[in-house]
C-alpha positions as CSV (number, residue, x, y, z in Angstrom):
1,M,-38.6,84.4,61.4
2,A,-39.8,82.3,58.2
3,A,-37.7,82.9,55.3
4,A,-39.2,85.1,52.4
5,P,-41.2,83.4,49.6
6,K,-38.8,83.4,46.2
7,V,-40.1,84.3,42.8
8,G,-37.6,83.5,39.8
9,F,-38.1,86.0,36.8
10,V,-37.2,85.4,33.2
11,S,-37.5,88.5,31.0
12,L,-37.7,88.4,27.3
13,G,-38.4,91.2,24.5
14,C,-37.7,94.6,23.7
15,P,-36.9,97.6,26.2
16,K,-40.5,98.0,26.8
17,A,-41.2,95.0,28.2
18,L,-38.0,95.2,30.4
19,V,-39.5,98.3,31.8
20,D,-42.6,95.9,32.8
21,S,-40.4,93.5,34.1
22,E,-38.8,95.9,36.6
23,G,-41.8,97.3,37.5
24,I,-43.0,93.7,38.6
25,L,-39.8,93.0,40.4
26,T,-40.0,96.3,42.3
27,R,-43.3,95.6,43.2
28,L,-42.5,91.9,44.4
29,R,-39.5,93.3,46.7
30,A,-41.6,95.9,48.2
31,E,-44.3,93.2,49.0
32,G,-41.2,91.0,50.8
33,Y,-40.6,88.5,48.3
34,A,-37.2,87.4,47.5
35,I,-35.8,87.3,44.0
36,S,-34.4,83.7,43.3
37,P,-31.2,83.4,40.9
38,S,-32.3,79.9,40.1
39,Y,-35.4,77.9,39.1
40,D,-34.6,75.2,41.6
41,R,-34.4,77.7,44.5
42,A,-37.7,79.6,43.4
43,D,-41.2,78.9,44.9
44,L,-42.5,80.1,41.5
45,V,-41.3,81.5,38.2
46,V,-42.7,84.7,36.5
47,V,-41.9,84.6,32.7
48,N,-42.4,88.0,30.8
49,T,-42.5,87.2,27.2
50,C,-42.6,88.8,23.4
51,G,-45.3,88.0,21.1
52,F,-43.9,90.2,18.1
53,I,-42.9,88.1,15.2
54,E,-42.5,84.3,15.0
55,S,-39.1,83.5,16.4
56,A,-39.9,85.7,19.3
57,M,-42.6,83.7,19.8
58,Q,-41.2,80.4,19.7
59,E,-38.2,81.9,22.2
60,S,-41.1,82.9,24.6
61,L,-42.9,79.3,24.1
62,D,-39.4,77.5,24.9
63,A,-38.5,79.7,27.9
64,I,-42.0,78.8,29.2
65,G,-41.6,75.1,28.5
66,E,-38.2,75.5,30.3
67,A,-39.4,77.0,33.5
68,L,-42.0,74.3,33.6
69,E,-39.5,71.7,33.3
70,E,-37.0,73.2,35.6
71,N,-39.5,74.5,38.3
72,G,-43.1,73.4,37.6
73,R,-44.9,76.7,39.1
74,V,-45.2,79.4,36.2
75,I,-46.8,82.7,35.7
76,V,-46.7,84.0,32.1
77,T,-47.1,87.6,31.4
78,G,-46.3,90.0,28.0
79,C,-47.1,90.5,24.6
80,L,-47.6,86.5,24.0
81,G,-50.1,86.5,26.6
82,A,-52.3,88.9,24.9
83,K,-52.0,86.4,21.9
84,G,-55.6,84.5,22.8
85,D,-55.0,81.0,24.1
86,V,-51.4,80.1,22.3
87,V,-50.1,79.9,25.5
88,R,-52.5,77.5,27.4
89,R,-52.7,75.4,24.1
90,T,-49.0,74.9,24.2
91,H,-48.3,74.7,28.1
92,P,-51.6,73.9,29.6
93,K,-50.1,73.4,33.3
94,V,-49.1,77.4,33.6
95,L,-50.7,78.9,36.5
96,A,-52.0,82.1,35.0
97,V,-51.7,83.8,31.8
98,T,-51.8,87.8,31.3
99,G,-50.9,90.4,28.8
100,P,-48.1,93.2,28.7
101,H,-48.2,96.1,31.5
102,A,-50.4,94.0,33.5
103,L,-48.7,94.5,36.9
104,E,-51.7,94.4,39.1
105,E,-52.9,90.9,37.0
106,V,-49.4,89.4,37.3
107,M,-49.2,90.1,41.6
108,T,-53.3,88.9,42.0
109,A,-51.7,85.8,40.3
110,V,-48.7,85.4,42.4
111,H,-50.8,86.5,45.6
112,E,-52.9,83.5,44.8
113,H,-50.4,81.0,44.1
114,L,-47.7,81.9,46.8
115,P,-49.3,84.3,49.6
116,K,-47.2,87.4,50.0
117,P,-45.2,87.6,53.4
118,H,-47.3,89.0,56.4
119,D,-44.6,91.9,57.1
120,P,-43.4,93.3,53.7
121,F,-40.0,95.3,54.1
122,T,-40.7,98.3,51.9
123,D,-37.5,99.6,53.1
124,L,-35.8,96.8,51.0
125,V,-36.5,98.5,47.7
126,P,-34.4,101.5,46.6
127,P,-36.3,104.6,45.6
128,Q,-35.5,104.0,41.4
129,G,-37.1,100.2,41.7
130,I,-35.3,97.0,40.9
131,K,-33.3,97.4,37.6
132,L,-32.2,94.8,35.4
133,T,-29.7,96.7,33.5
134,P,-26.0,97.9,34.6
135,R,-26.0,100.3,37.6
136,H,-24.9,102.9,35.0
137,Y,-27.6,103.0,32.2
138,A,-31.5,102.5,32.6
139,Y,-34.5,102.6,30.0
140,L,-37.1,105.2,31.1
141,K,-40.4,104.4,29.5
142,I,-42.4,107.5,28.9
143,S,-45.6,105.7,27.6
144,E,-47.4,102.7,26.8
145,G,-49.3,101.5,23.5
146,C,-49.7,103.1,20.3
147,N,-52.4,105.1,18.2
148,H,-51.1,104.1,15.0
149,R,-52.3,101.1,13.0
150,C,-49.3,100.0,10.7
151,T,-50.4,97.4,8.7
152,F,-47.3,94.9,9.7
153,C,-47.7,95.7,13.7
154,I,-49.9,94.1,16.2
155,I,-48.6,96.1,18.9
156,P,-51.8,98.0,19.6
157,S,-53.5,94.6,19.8
158,L,-51.1,93.6,22.4
159,R,-50.6,96.6,24.4
160,G,-53.5,99.1,23.4
161,D,-53.9,102.6,22.6
162,L,-51.5,105.3,23.5
163,V,-51.3,106.2,27.4
164,S,-48.9,108.6,28.2
165,R,-47.6,108.7,31.6
166,P,-47.9,112.0,33.6
167,I,-44.8,114.2,33.1
168,G,-44.1,114.7,37.1
169,E,-44.1,111.0,37.5
170,V,-41.6,110.6,34.6
171,M,-39.5,113.3,35.7
172,R,-39.3,111.9,39.5
173,E,-38.3,108.4,38.3
174,A,-35.6,109.9,36.5
175,E,-34.4,112.0,39.2
176,N,-34.1,109.0,41.4
177,L,-32.1,107.0,38.6
178,V,-29.9,109.6,38.3
179,K,-29.3,109.8,42.0
180,A,-29.1,106.1,42.3
181,G,-25.6,106.7,39.9
182,V,-27.2,105.9,36.3
183,K,-25.5,108.1,33.9
184,E,-27.6,107.4,30.6
185,L,-31.0,107.3,30.2
186,L,-32.7,105.8,27.3
187,V,-36.1,107.1,26.5
188,V,-38.1,104.2,25.1
189,S,-42.1,104.1,24.0
190,Q,-43.7,102.6,21.2
191,D,-44.1,106.2,19.7
192,T,-42.0,108.7,21.7
193,S,-42.6,111.5,19.5
194,A,-46.7,111.0,20.5
195,Y,-45.9,111.5,24.2
196,G,-48.6,113.6,25.8
197,V,-51.3,113.6,22.8
198,D,-53.4,111.7,24.8
199,L,-53.2,113.9,27.6
200,K,-54.0,116.8,25.3
201,Y,-50.5,118.0,26.7
202,R,-51.7,118.6,30.1
203,T,-49.2,120.7,32.4
204,G,-47.9,118.6,35.5
205,F,-45.4,119.9,38.0
206,W,-41.7,119.1,38.3
207,G,-39.5,120.8,41.4
208,G,-42.6,123.1,41.9
209,R,-42.3,124.3,38.1
210,P,-45.2,123.8,35.6
211,L,-44.0,121.3,32.8
212,K,-46.0,120.2,29.8
213,A,-46.4,116.5,29.1
214,R,-45.0,117.3,25.4
215,M,-41.9,115.4,24.0
216,A,-40.1,118.6,23.4
217,D,-40.9,119.8,26.9
218,L,-39.9,116.8,28.4
219,T,-36.7,116.2,26.3
220,A,-35.4,119.7,27.9
221,A,-36.2,118.7,31.2
222,L,-34.2,115.5,31.0
223,G,-31.3,117.4,29.7
224,E,-31.2,119.4,32.9
225,L,-30.4,116.2,34.9
226,G,-26.7,116.5,33.9
227,V,-26.3,112.8,32.4
228,W,-26.6,111.3,28.6
229,V,-30.2,111.3,27.3
230,R,-30.8,109.1,24.4
231,L,-34.2,109.2,22.5
232,H,-35.5,105.8,20.8
233,Y,-38.4,105.0,18.4
234,V,-39.4,108.6,17.2
235,Y,-41.7,109.0,14.7
236,P,-40.7,111.9,12.0
237,Y,-43.3,114.1,13.1
238,P,-42.4,117.9,12.1
239,H,-42.6,118.9,15.9
240,V,-39.5,116.6,16.3
241,D,-37.3,119.0,14.6
242,E,-37.6,120.8,17.8
243,V,-35.7,118.7,20.0
244,I,-32.6,118.9,17.2
245,P,-31.2,122.1,18.8
246,L,-31.1,120.8,22.0
247,M,-28.7,118.0,20.7
248,A,-26.8,120.8,19.1
249,E,-26.4,122.6,22.2
250,G,-25.2,119.4,24.0
251,K,-28.6,119.2,26.5
252,V,-29.0,115.9,25.3
253,L,-27.3,113.4,23.1
254,P,-27.1,114.3,19.4
255,Y,-28.6,110.4,18.8
256,I,-32.0,110.0,17.4
257,D,-33.8,106.7,16.6
258,V,-36.3,106.9,14.0
259,P,-38.0,103.6,12.3
260,F,-38.4,105.0,9.0
261,Q,-39.3,101.3,7.7
262,H,-39.0,102.2,3.8
263,A,-38.6,104.7,1.3
264,S,-41.2,104.5,-1.1
265,P,-44.5,106.6,-1.0
266,R,-46.4,103.5,-2.1
267,I,-45.0,101.0,0.2
268,L,-45.1,103.8,3.0
269,K,-48.7,103.9,2.3
270,L,-49.7,100.3,2.2
271,M,-47.5,100.3,5.5
272,K,-49.8,103.1,6.8
273,R,-46.7,104.8,8.0
274,P,-46.5,108.6,8.6
275,A,-44.4,110.9,6.2
276,S,-43.1,110.2,2.4
277,G,-39.8,109.4,1.6
278,E,-38.9,112.6,0.1
279,D,-40.1,114.2,3.5
280,N,-37.9,112.1,5.4
281,L,-34.6,112.7,3.3
282,A,-35.7,116.4,3.5
283,R,-36.0,116.4,7.4
284,I,-32.6,114.3,7.5
285,R,-30.6,116.9,5.7
286,A,-32.2,119.9,7.8
287,W,-31.6,118.0,11.1
288,R,-27.8,117.6,10.0
289,T,-27.8,121.8,9.4
290,I,-28.7,122.2,12.7
291,C,-26.6,119.5,14.2
292,P,-23.6,118.0,12.2
293,D,-22.7,115.5,14.7
294,V,-26.3,114.1,15.1
295,T,-26.5,110.3,14.8
296,I,-29.5,108.8,13.2
297,R,-30.3,105.3,13.5
298,S,-33.2,103.6,11.8
299,T,-34.8,100.3,10.9
300,F,-36.5,99.2,7.6
301,I,-38.4,95.9,6.5
302,A,-37.3,94.5,2.7
303,G,-39.8,92.4,0.8
304,F,-43.0,93.9,2.1
305,P,-46.0,92.5,0.2
306,G,-46.1,94.0,-3.2
307,E,-42.7,95.5,-3.1
308,T,-41.6,95.4,-6.3
309,E,-37.4,95.5,-7.7
310,D,-37.8,99.2,-8.5
311,E,-39.2,100.3,-5.1
312,F,-36.5,98.3,-3.2
313,R,-34.1,99.9,-5.3
314,E,-35.9,103.4,-4.4
315,L,-34.8,102.1,-0.5
316,L,-31.5,101.7,-1.6
317,D,-31.1,104.7,-3.4
318,F,-32.7,106.4,-0.1
319,L,-29.9,104.9,2.3
320,E,-27.3,106.2,-0.3
321,A,-28.7,109.8,0.1
322,A,-29.6,109.8,3.5
323,E,-26.2,108.1,4.7
324,L,-27.9,107.1,8.0
325,D,-25.2,106.1,10.7
326,R,-26.9,103.0,12.3
327,V,-29.4,100.7,10.5
328,G,-31.0,97.4,11.1
329,C,-33.4,95.7,8.6
330,F,-35.9,92.9,8.9
331,A,-37.1,90.7,5.9
332,Y,-40.8,90.9,6.0
333,S,-42.3,88.3,8.6
334,P,-46.1,87.7,8.2
335,V,-46.9,88.2,12.1
336,Q,-50.3,86.5,12.9
337,G,-53.1,89.3,13.4
338,A,-51.3,91.7,11.1
339,K,-53.3,93.4,8.3
340,A,-50.4,93.2,5.7
341,N,-50.7,89.5,5.3
342,E,-54.0,90.3,3.3
343,L,-52.1,92.2,0.9
344,P,-51.7,91.0,-2.5
345,G,-48.0,90.3,-4.1
346,A,-46.5,88.2,-0.9
347,L,-42.7,87.7,-2.0
348,S,-41.2,84.6,-1.3
349,N,-39.1,83.8,1.6
350,E,-35.8,83.9,-0.7
351,V,-36.7,87.2,-2.0
352,R,-37.6,88.7,1.2
353,E,-34.1,87.5,2.7
354,E,-32.1,88.1,-0.4
355,R,-33.1,92.1,-0.2
356,R,-32.4,91.8,3.3
357,E,-28.9,91.0,2.4
358,R,-28.5,93.4,-0.3
359,L,-29.7,96.3,2.0
360,M,-27.5,95.4,4.8
361,H,-24.2,95.0,2.4
362,L,-25.2,98.5,1.1
363,Q,-25.6,99.8,4.6
364,E,-22.3,98.2,6.1
365,K,-20.2,100.2,3.6
366,I,-22.1,103.3,4.6
367,S,-21.5,102.7,7.8
368,A,-17.9,102.3,7.6
369,R,-17.4,105.4,5.7
370,R,-19.3,107.1,8.4
371,L,-17.2,105.7,11.0
372,K,-13.6,106.4,9.4
373,R,-14.4,109.9,9.4
374,K,-13.9,109.6,13.1
375,L,-10.6,108.3,12.9
376,G,-7.9,110.6,15.1
377,K,-10.8,112.3,17.1
378,T,-10.8,112.5,20.6
379,I,-14.2,111.4,21.8
380,K,-16.3,110.8,25.2
381,V,-16.8,107.2,25.9
382,L,-18.9,105.5,28.9
383,V,-17.2,102.3,30.1
384,D,-19.8,99.2,29.8
385,E,-17.3,96.5,30.8
386,L,-13.5,95.3,31.2
387,K,-11.5,93.0,29.1
388,A,-8.1,91.8,29.1
389,G,-5.6,94.9,28.6
390,G,-8.6,97.3,28.3
391,A,-12.3,98.0,28.2
392,V,-15.6,98.3,26.4
393,G,-17.6,101.4,26.2
394,R,-19.8,103.6,24.1
395,S,-19.8,106.9,22.6
396,A,-22.6,109.3,22.4
397,A,-23.5,107.4,19.1
398,D,-23.8,104.0,20.7
399,A,-27.0,102.8,22.2
400,P,-26.3,99.3,24.2
401,E,-26.7,96.2,22.4
402,I,-28.2,97.7,19.4
403,D,-25.2,99.7,18.0
404,G,-21.6,99.1,18.0
405,V,-18.9,99.6,20.6
406,V,-15.7,101.2,21.4
407,H,-12.8,99.1,22.2
408,I,-10.4,100.7,24.2
409,E,-7.0,99.2,23.9
410,D,-5.4,100.3,27.0
411,G,-6.4,101.9,30.5
412,P,-6.5,98.6,33.1
413,K,-7.8,100.6,35.7
414,L,-11.3,101.9,34.2
415,K,-14.4,100.5,35.7
416,P,-18.1,99.7,34.2
417,G,-19.6,103.4,34.8
418,D,-16.4,105.5,34.2
419,W,-16.3,108.4,31.6
420,T,-13.1,108.8,29.7
421,Q,-12.0,110.5,26.5
422,V,-10.1,108.3,24.1
423,K,-8.7,109.0,20.8
424,V,-9.9,107.0,17.7
425,T,-7.5,104.9,16.0
426,R,-9.5,102.1,13.8
427,S,-12.9,101.4,12.7
428,D,-14.7,99.0,10.6
429,A,-18.4,99.1,9.5
430,H,-19.6,98.8,13.2
431,D,-16.9,99.6,16.0
432,L,-14.1,101.9,16.9
433,W,-10.7,100.8,18.4
434,A,-9.3,103.7,20.6
435,S,-6.8,104.3,23.1
436,E,-6.6,107.0,26.1
437,P,-4.6,109.8,25.4
438,A,-1.2,110.2,27.7
439,G,-1.9,112.2,31.1
440,H,-5.7,112.0,30.6
441,R,-7.7,112.3,33.8
442,R,-10.7,110.0,33.9
443,A,-14.1,110.9,35.7
444,A,-16.1,108.6,37.6
């Protein structure tokens, strides 16, 4: 029998793009294609791109160029593909270009340039599909697109308006992942709080029982699966308050990723963001009253067009008052096609970067204070990798790749995916150091 045709794959961008990559890889395997680990062994290469900011665009264009040089037969998909003919202008030799979330278009292009095997081996594909994450955690994308029109963002023009997945479909995928050994589900979308709005909160079915396509209902159902459930990209709408009691009860992780972006009401209005700075501060205080252990992560933009020094100070004052646990900050980047580029008062690169550095310097002090409170405490950790003399894992407060880690300074018999209890012995602005208590029994 002839060898299966081989497809190489390069996946760039955010967790939402990674889920798209997983869907394409799953379909390729279902149809009998083999996945090649290298360019030279592949019959063609698919590159899933990012096009959100200038540096990501350049990384994607470089990756396409490398694939063309090493292999010569390249299909491009993802957010960069939605930005006009930039890919074709830069790399005219690519075989095909599609936008994001375009499984059928990608497969059509693959079929055209590398016909699928005559007899697909569908039994080679596990129920949870092909995953690019470690076996013990996985991203669960619940919707595509966004109904907001934030002036600094072009996601709706790349990925379209909000399209929520049916809740039964989401829950079946989550169940399959858990059955396959996943111990942490990271819920992602462009706007997790808006889940089900486009479906008018339509009732679906899971395990024979009715379930509304609504953020709080979905979160509660995921909390029944017995694994860590982590919520990302949550807009601070009032109904988000409903999931905080679930965190306090231990149903889902006491962790919420809320991209506040700024604190000045005027800047938030220019950004077209929901809620004012005062509303956000009051909500954070209310969340901590209900669930004192909640970890709050957020992202901010420094140097937005027209931002005054006083308004930037307002943002710094907000950070001091809010005492967020984890914060990322970007110097404003004028993305092609974003409405914010038309606003008056554009700031220089130097001012934007200087403000970003000031914000992160302040946040390092806040984060260090927050982490220091954990000294001497015993916490649950999910092991990610081994290292000399110990391991590296994450606590409930740590999302993979974007937050800190827990360095376990002993426990050489630990394996990735193990649970363990550790006692915190040291901290800095980002990470914790810990050791296993004597006589501790681990859970695999």
